[in-house]
ZAZA-682842 format. One record per residue (C-alpha): residue number from 1; y, x, z. Coordinates in Angstrom, 1 decimal. Each point is the difference from the previous one (the first is absolute). Example, Ala and Ser with C-alpha at 12.3 -4.5 7.8 and 13.67 -1.06 7.14 Angstrom:
> tivex,c2,c1,c3
> 1,-4.5,12.3,7.8 $
> 2,3.4,1.4,-0.7 $
//
This chain:
> tivex,c2,c1,c3
> 1,-92.2,-143.9,176.5 $
> 2,-3.0,-2.3,-0.4 $
> 3,-3.3,1.5,-1.1 $
> 4,-0.1,-1.8,-3.3 $
> 5,3.6,1.0,-0.8 $
> 6,-0.8,3.6,1.0 $
> 7,-3.0,0.0,-2.4 $
> 8,2.0,-1.5,-2.8 $
> 9,2.6,2.7,0.4 $
> 10,-2.6,2.8,0.2 $
> 11,-1.8,-1.3,-3.1 $
> 12,3.2,0.0,-2.0 $
> 13,0.9,3.4,1.4 $
> 14,-3.3,1.4,-1.1 $
> 15,0.6,-1.2,-3.5 $
> 16,3.5,1.5,-0.1 $
> 17,-1.3,3.2,1.6 $
> 18,-2.6,0.4,-2.7 $
> 19,2.7,-0.5,-2.7 $
> 20,2.1,2.7,1.7 $
> 21,-3.0,2.4,0.0 $
> 22,-0.6,-0.6,-3.7 $
> 23,3.7,0.6,-0.8 $
> 24,0.1,3.2,2.0 $
> 25,-3.2,1.3,-1.7 $
> 26,1.3,-0.9,-3.5 $
> 27,3.4,1.5,0.7 $
> 28,-1.5,3.3,1.4 $
> 29,-2.3,0.3,-3.0 $
> 30,2.4,-1.0,-2.7 $
> 31,1.5,2.6,-2.4 $
> 32,3.1,-0.2,2.2 $
> 33,-2.0,0.3,3.2 $
> 34,2.1,2.9,1.3 $
> 35,2.7,-2.6,0.6 $
> 36,-2.2,-1.7,2.7 $
> 37,0.0,3.1,2.1 $
> 38,3.7,0.9,-0.6 $
> 39,1.1,-3.5,0.8 $
> 40,-1.8,-0.3,3.3 $
> 41,1.1,3.5,1.0 $
> 42,3.6,-0.8,-0.6 $
> 43,2.0,0.7,3.2 $
> 44,2.0,-2.7,1.7 $
> 45,2.4,0.6,2.9 $
> 46,0.9,-2.9,2.3 $
> 47,2.8,0.6,2.4 $
> 48,3.1,2.3,0.1 $
> 49,0.0,3.7,0.8 $
> 50,-2.0,0.9,3.1 $
> 51,-0.7,-3.6,0.6 $
> 52,-2.2,-0.3,-3.1 $
> 53,-3.6,0.2,-1.0 $
> 54,-1.2,1.5,-3.3 $
> 55,-3.4,-0.8,-1.4 $
> 56,-1.5,-0.5,-3.5 $
> 57,-0.7,-3.6,-1.0 $
> 58,-3.7,0.3,0.8 $
> 59,0.7,1.0,3.6 $
> 60,2.6,-2.8,0.3 $
> 61,-2.8,-2.4,-1.0 $
> 62,-2.6,1.6,2.3 $
> 63,2.2,0.5,3.0 $
> 64,2.6,-2.8,-0.4 $
> 65,-1.5,-3.0,-1.8 $
> 66,-3.4,0.5,1.5 $
> 67,1.5,-0.2,3.5 $
> 68,0.8,-3.6,-0.9 $
> 69,-3.6,-0.5,-1.1 $
> 70,-1.2,1.4,3.3 $
> 71,2.4,-2.2,1.9 $
> 72,-1.7,-3.0,-1.5 $
> 73,-3.3,1.6,0.9 $
> 74,1.2,0.2,3.6 $
> 75,1.0,-3.7,-0.2 $
> 76,-3.5,-0.9,-1.2 $
> 77,-1.6,2.1,2.7 $
> 78,2.2,-1.6,2.7 $
> 79,-0.9,-3.5,-1.3 $
> 80,-3.7,0.7,0.0 $
> 81,0.1,1.5,3.5 $
> 82,1.9,-3.0,1.4 $
> 83,-1.1,-3.1,-1.8 $
> 84,-2.4,1.2,-2.7 $
> 85,-3.6,1.2,-0.4 $
> 86,0.5,3.0,2.4 $
> 87,1.5,-1.8,2.9 $
> 88,-3.1,0.0,2.1 $
> 89,-2.8,2.5,0.7 $
> 90,-2.6,-2.4,-1.4 $
> 91,1.9,-0.4,-3.3 $
> 92,1.1,3.6,-0.3 $
> 93,-3.3,1.7,0.9 $
> 94,-1.8,-0.3,-3.4 $
> 95,2.9,1.0,-2.3 $
> 96,1.0,2.8,2.4 $
> 97,-3.6,1.4,0.0 $
> 98,-0.4,-0.4,-3.7 $
> 99,3.4,1.6,-0.8 $
> 100,-0.8,3.0,2.3 $
> 101,-3.3,0.5,-1.9 $
> 102,2.0,-0.3,-3.2 $
> 103,2.4,2.8,0.9 $
> 104,-2.2,2.4,1.9 $
> 105,-2.8,0.4,-2.6 $
> 106,2.3,0.5,-3.0 $
> 107,1.9,2.6,1.9 $
> 108,-3.3,1.8,0.9 $
> 109,-1.2,-0.2,-3.6 $
> 110,3.2,1.7,-1.1 $
> 111,0.0,2.6,2.7 $
> 112,-3.7,0.8,-0.8 $
> 113,1.0,1.0,-3.5 $
> 114,3.4,1.5,0.7 $
> 115,-0.1,1.7,3.4 $
> 116,1.8,3.3,-0.1 $
> 117,1.1,-0.5,-3.6 $
> 118,3.4,-0.6,-1.6 $
> 119,-0.5,-3.7,0.2 $
> 120,-0.9,-0.2,3.7 $
> 121,3.3,-1.8,1.0 $
> 122,-0.9,-2.9,-2.2 $
> 123,-2.7,-1.3,2.3 $
> 124,1.8,-3.3,0.6 $
> 125,0.5,-0.9,-3.6 $
> 126,-3.3,-2.0,-0.4 $
> 127,0.6,-1.9,3.3 $
> 128,2.4,-2.6,-1.4 $
> 129,-0.7,-3.5,-1.5 $
> 130,2.5,-1.5,-2.5 $
> 131,0.2,-3.6,1.1 $
> 132,1.9,-1.2,-3.1 $
> 133,-2.6,1.1,-2.5 $
> 134,-3.0,-1.0,2.3 $
> 135,1.4,-3.5,0.4 $
> 136,0.7,-0.3,-3.7 $
> 137,-3.6,0.8,-0.7 $
> 138,-1.1,-2.7,2.4 $
> 139,2.3,-2.5,-1.6 $
> 140,-1.6,0.6,-3.4 $
> 141,-3.4,-0.7,1.6 $
> 142,1.2,-3.1,1.9 $
> 143,-2.7,-2.5,-0.7 $
> 144,-2.7,2.5,1.0 $
> 145,1.6,1.2,3.3 $
> 146,-0.2,-1.8,3.4 $
> 147,3.4,-0.3,1.7 $
> 148,-1.3,2.1,2.9 $
> 149,-0.4,3.0,-2.3 $
> 150,3.7,0.0,-0.7 $
> 151,0.8,-0.4,3.7 $
> 152,-2.3,2.9,0.9 $
> 153,1.5,2.2,-2.7 $
> 154,3.6,-0.7,1.0 $
> 155,-0.8,0.7,3.7 $
> 156,-1.6,3.3,-0.9 $
> 157,2.9,0.9,-2.2 $
> 158,2.5,-0.7,2.8 $
> 159,-1.9,2.3,2.5 $
> 160,-0.3,2.5,-2.8 $
> 161,3.8,0.0,-0.3 $
> 162,0.4,0.6,3.7 $
> 163,-2.3,3.0,-0.2 $
> 164,1.7,1.4,-3.1 $
> 165,3.5,-0.3,1.5 $
> 166,-1.3,1.8,3.2 $
> 167,-1.5,2.8,-2.2 $
> 168,3.3,0.4,-1.9 $
> 169,2.0,0.2,3.2 $
> 170,-2.3,2.5,1.7 $
> 171,-1.2,2.2,-2.8 $
> 172,2.4,-0.3,-2.9 $
> 173,3.3,0.5,1.6 $
> 174,1.9,3.3,-0.2 $
> 175,1.4,2.2,2.7 $
> 176,1.6,-2.3,2.6 $
> 177,3.8,0.2,0.6 $
> 178,0.4,-1.5,3.4 $
> 179,3.7,-0.9,-0.3 $
> 180,-0.5,-2.1,-3.1 $
> 181,-3.2,-1.5,1.5 $
> 182,2.1,-1.0,3.1 $
> 183,2.4,-1.7,-2.4 $
> 184,-2.8,-2.0,-1.5 $
> 185,-1.5,-0.9,3.4 $
> 186,3.5,-0.9,1.3 $
> 187,0.3,-2.4,-3.0 $
> 188,-3.2,-1.7,0.9 $
> 189,1.2,-0.4,3.5 $
> 190,3.2,-1.6,-1.3 $
> 191,-2.1,-2.4,-2.0 $
> 192,-1.9,-1.0,3.1 $
> 193,3.2,-0.3,2.0 $
> 194,1.6,-2.2,-2.6 $
> 195,-2.9,-2.3,0.0 $
> 196,0.0,-0.4,3.8 $
> 197,3.7,-0.8,0.1 $
> 198,-0.4,-2.7,-2.7 $
> 199,1.6,1.7,-3.1 $
> 200,-1.3,-2.1,-2.9 $
> 201,2.2,0.9,-2.9 $
> 202,-1.9,2.2,-2.6 $
> 203,2.7,2.5,-0.9 $
> 204,0.1,1.8,3.3 $
> 205,-3.8,0.5,-0.2 $
> 206,0.3,1.2,-3.6 $
> 207,2.6,2.6,1.1 $
> 208,-2.0,1.3,3.0 $
> 209,-3.2,-0.1,-2.2 $
> 210,1.7,2.3,-2.5 $
> 211,0.9,2.3,2.9 $
> 212,-3.7,0.0,1.1 $
> 213,-1.0,0.9,-3.6 $
> 214,2.5,2.9,-0.1 $
> 215,-1.2,1.3,3.4 $
> 216,-3.7,0.0,-1.0 $
> 217,0.7,1.3,-3.5 $
> 218,1.9,3.0,1.4 $
> 219,-2.3,0.6,2.9 $
> 220,-3.1,0.9,-2.1 $
> 221,-1.9,-3.1,1.0 $
> 222,-0.6,-1.8,-3.2 $
> 223,2.7,-2.6,-0.6 $
> 224,-2.6,-2.8,-0.7 $
> 225,-1.0,0.1,3.6 $
> 226,3.5,-1.3,0.8 $
> 227,-0.7,-3.0,-2.2 $
> 228,-3.2,-0.8,1.9 $
> 229,1.6,0.5,3.4 $
> 230,2.8,-2.4,-0.9 $
> 231,-2.6,-2.5,-1.3 $
> 232,-1.9,0.1,3.3 $
> 233,3.2,-0.5,2.0 $
> 234,0.8,-3.2,-1.9 $
> 235,-0.4,-3.0,2.4 $
> 236,-3.0,-2.2,-0.6 $
> 237,1.4,-2.8,2.2 $
> 238,2.8,-2.3,-1.2 $
> 239,3.5,1.4,0.4 $
> 240,2.6,-2.9,0.3 $
> 241,-2.5,-2.3,-1.7 $
> 242,-0.7,2.5,-2.9 $
> 243,-3.3,1.6,-0.7 $
> 244,1.5,3.4,-0.8 $
> 245,-3.2,1.8,-0.8 $
> 246,-1.3,-2.7,-2.3 $
> 247,3.4,-0.3,-1.8 $
> 248,0.2,3.7,-0.6 $
> 249,-3.5,0.3,-1.2 $
> 250,0.5,-3.1,-2.2 $
> 251,3.2,1.4,-1.5 $
> 252,-1.0,3.7,-0.4 $
> 253,-3.7,-0.2,-1.0 $
> 254,0.6,-1.1,-3.6 $
> 255,2.5,2.9,-0.4 $
> 256,-2.4,2.6,1.3 $
> 257,-3.0,-1.4,-1.9 $
> 258,1.8,-0.7,-3.3 $
> 259,2.6,2.7,0.0 $
> 260,-0.2,2.8,2.4 $
> 261,-3.8,0.8,-0.2 $
> 262,0.1,-0.2,-3.9 $
> 263,3.0,2.3,0.0 $
> 264,-2.0,2.4,2.2 $
> 265,-2.8,-0.2,-2.5 $
> 266,2.3,0.6,-2.9 $
> 267,1.5,3.1,1.8 $
> 268,-3.4,1.4,1.0 $
> 269,-2.8,-1.1,-2.2 $
> 270,1.0,1.8,-3.2 $
> 271,-2.5,2.7,-0.9 $
> 272,0.0,1.8,-3.4 $
> 273,-3.7,-0.5,-0.6 $
> 274,-1.9,2.3,-2.4 $
> 275,-3.5,1.3,-0.2 $
> 276,1.1,3.1,1.7 $
> 277,1.6,-1.9,2.9 $
> 278,-3.1,-2.1,0.6 $
> 279,-2.3,3.0,-0.4 $
> 280,2.1,2.0,2.5 $
> 281,0.1,-2.9,2.5 $
> 282,-3.8,-0.6,-0.3 $
> 283,-0.6,3.7,0.9 $
> 284,2.0,-0.3,3.2 $
> 285,-1.4,-0.9,3.4 $
> 286,3.2,-2.1,0.7 $
> 287,-0.9,-2.4,-2.9 $
> 288,-3.6,-0.4,1.2 $
> 289,1.0,-0.3,3.7 $
> 290,2.4,-2.9,-0.9 $
> 291,-2.3,-1.7,-2.5 $
> 292,-3.1,0.2,2.3 $
> 293,2.1,-0.8,3.0 $
> 294,1.4,-3.2,-1.5 $
> 295,-3.3,-1.2,-1.6 $
> 296,-2.8,1.2,2.2 $
> 297,2.0,0.7,3.2 $
> 298,1.8,-3.3,0.1 $
> 299,-3.0,-2.1,-1.0 $
> 300,-2.4,1.5,2.4 $
> 301,2.6,0.4,2.8 $
> 302,1.1,-3.6,0.0 $
> 303,-3.5,-1.4,-0.7 $
> 304,-1.9,2.0,2.6 $
> 305,2.7,-0.5,2.6 $
> 306,0.0,-3.7,-0.5 $
> 307,-3.8,-0.3,0.2 $
> 308,-0.1,2.2,3.1 $
> 309,2.6,-2.2,1.7 $
> 310,-2.1,-3.1,-0.8 $
> 311,-3.3,1.7,1.1 $
> 312,1.6,1.0,3.4 $
> 313,1.4,-3.6,0.4 $
> 314,3.6,1.4,0.1 $
> 315,1.2,-2.4,-2.7 $
> 316,-0.9,-2.6,-2.6 $
> 317,1.0,-0.3,-3.6 $
> 318,2.1,-3.0,-1.2 $
> 319,-1.6,-3.2,-1.1 $
> 320,-1.8,0.3,-3.3 $
> 321,0.1,3.8,-0.2 $
> 322,-3.5,1.3,-0.8 $
> 323,-1.2,3.6,0.1 $
> 324,0.5,0.4,-3.7 $
> 325,3.6,-1.2,0.4 $
> 326,0.5,2.7,2.6 $
> 327,-1.1,2.7,-2.6 $
> 328,2.4,-1.6,-2.5 $
> 329,2.9,0.1,2.4 $
> 330,-0.9,3.6,1.0 $
> 331,0.0,1.1,-3.7 $
> 332,3.4,-1.7,-0.6 $
> 333,1.3,1.9,3.0 $
> 334,-0.3,3.1,-2.2 $
> 335,2.9,-1.2,-2.1 $
> 336,2.5,2.5,1.5 $
> 337,2.8,0.1,-2.5 $
> 338,3.5,-0.3,1.6 $
> 339,-0.4,1.6,3.5 $
> 340,-2.5,2.6,-1.3 $
> 341,2.6,1.2,-2.5 $
> 342,2.6,-0.1,2.7 $
> 343,-2.1,2.2,2.3 $
> 344,-0.8,2.4,-2.9 $
> 345,3.7,0.5,-0.5 $
> 346,0.3,0.9,3.6 $
> 347,-3.1,2.2,0.2 $
> 348,0.6,2.2,-3.0 $
> 349,3.0,2.0,-1.3 $
> 350,-1.7,1.5,-3.0 $
> 351,0.5,-2.4,-3.0 $
> 352,-3.4,0.9,-1.4 $
> 353,-1.7,-1.0,3.3 $
> 354,1.9,-3.3,0.0 $
> 355,-1.0,-0.6,-3.6 $
> 356,-3.7,0.6,0.8 $
> 357,0.3,-2.3,3.0 $
> 358,1.5,-2.8,-2.1 $
> 359,-2.9,0.3,-2.6 $
> 360,-2.4,-0.2,2.9 $
> 361,1.8,-3.1,1.4 $
> 362,0.1,-1.8,-3.3 $
> 363,-3.7,0.8,-0.7 $
> 364,-1.2,-0.9,3.4 $
> 365,2.1,-3.2,0.2 $
> 366,-1.2,-1.2,-3.4 $
> 367,-3.7,0.6,0.8 $
> 368,0.5,-1.7,3.4 $
> 369,1.6,-3.1,-1.6 $
> 370,-2.8,-0.2,-2.6 $
> 371,-2.7,0.5,2.7 $
> 372,1.4,-2.6,2.3 $
> 373,0.5,-2.5,-2.8 $
> 374,-3.6,0.4,-1.2 $
> 375,-1.4,-0.4,3.6 $
> 376,2.1,-3.1,0.7 $
> 377,-0.7,-1.6,-3.4 $
> 378,-3.7,0.2,0.7 $
> 379,0.3,-1.4,3.5 $
> 380,-0.7,-3.6,0.9 $
> 381,2.4,-2.4,1.7 $
> 382,-1.6,-1.9,2.9 $
> 383,0.0,-3.8,-0.3 $
> 384,3.0,-1.7,1.6 $
> 385,2.0,3.2,0.3 $
> 386,3.5,-0.1,-1.6 $
> 387,0.8,2.6,-2.6 $
> 388,3.2,1.8,-0.8 $
> 389,0.3,-2.3,-3.0 $
> 390,-0.4,-3.1,2.2 $
> 391,2.9,1.1,2.3 $
> 392,2.1,0.7,-3.1 $
> 393,-0.7,-3.6,-1.3 $
> 394,0.9,-1.4,3.5 $
> 395,3.2,1.9,-0.1 $
> 396,0.9,-1.4,-3.4 $
> 397,-0.7,-3.6,1.2 $
> 398,2.3,0.6,3.0 $
> 399,2.7,1.3,-2.3 $
> 400,-0.5,-3.1,-2.2 $
> 401,0.4,-2.4,2.8 $
//
C-alpha cells in the first residue's frame, strides 16, 4: 500500500472510529443503556460439541476480529522493515529511539502512581499510540504540517506497534498450554513450508492461518499474536509475479480501518458516565497514571528521546521538522485509544477497574489531541518544504490525470 493511500485510509478510519465511539457512548448512557452491556455479553458458540469455542460477543471481537487487525499490523511492520522507513539502521534509528522514549516514560509514570496497588498490572496501558486518530488530526491541520512530520509520526507509530505487540505476548498472556502452543507454532511452520514449495492459492493459507489462531487462542498466548506472526511471515518479494504483501495490505486495510476497529470501539468504548463515575475515576491512581502517562509521559518521552538522539548524532529528523514540530508529534503520540483500551481489557478483570481505565484513556487521549494540535497550529512551515496538504493536492492531480 502506497503511503498516500495508507494515510487516506487511516484518515477515513479515524472519522469512522470517532463515530463508533460516539454511538457507543450514547448507547451506554441512553435510558436503554443496559442493552449495551447485555448485547455485547451475549454468548456465541462457534463449532460443534467438543470442537467448539464459546465466548461473548465482546470477546469474539477482541480475540477474533482484532486478530485480523493485528495481521494487517504485521503486514505493515513487514513492509516497513523490508522496503519502508525502517529498512536501514539510519532510517530506523530516530523513530526507534523516539518510540522507546514514548513507551518507557509513560510506563514509569503509571508505575510511580500505582506500584503495589490494585492497578499495578495496567502499566502498559499508556504506552500505546492510536495511529488512526493521530493521522486524522494531522489531516485536519494539513496546510500547517510539513510532510516530514507525518512521516516521522507514522514511523514512531509502527515501532510503537511492535513494542505493544511484544508486551502483549510477554506480559498479558495467560498460563501457557504447551500442546496448543505447539499446534500454533506447527501451523506457522506449515505456512513457511507452503511458501517455500510455491503454494500460491489463498485458501490453503487461510485454513492453516485459522489453525494457527486456534492454537494460540487455546494456548493462553493471546490470539492477536497469531495475527502479527502470520503478517510477518507474508513474503515481501514477488510470488509468481504477484506482490502478495502489498495486495493483502491493500485489500484488508480498508476493512480493518473502516469496519473492524470501529466495531472494536463500539464493543468496548461504552461507559455509563455520571458524576459519580467520573468522581470515582478521578480519585483512582489508575486514572491519573493513564492520563499523566499519555499526556506528560508520551510528550516528554518522545520529545526528550528525539532531542537526545540528535544531540548524540545518532539520527536526524526528516526534512522540515523543527523542534516545535517534534513536541507536537510527541503530544499526538499520547492519543492512545484503540490499543490502550485493548491492553486495559487484558490487564484487568474487575469491570470497575476497566471502566476507570477507559475514563483515563478517553481523558488523556483528548487532552493529547488538543495539546498536539495547538502546538502544531502555532508552528511555522519552513520555506520550500511540502506540507501534508501539498501532497494531498498532488495525489488529486495524479488521480485526475
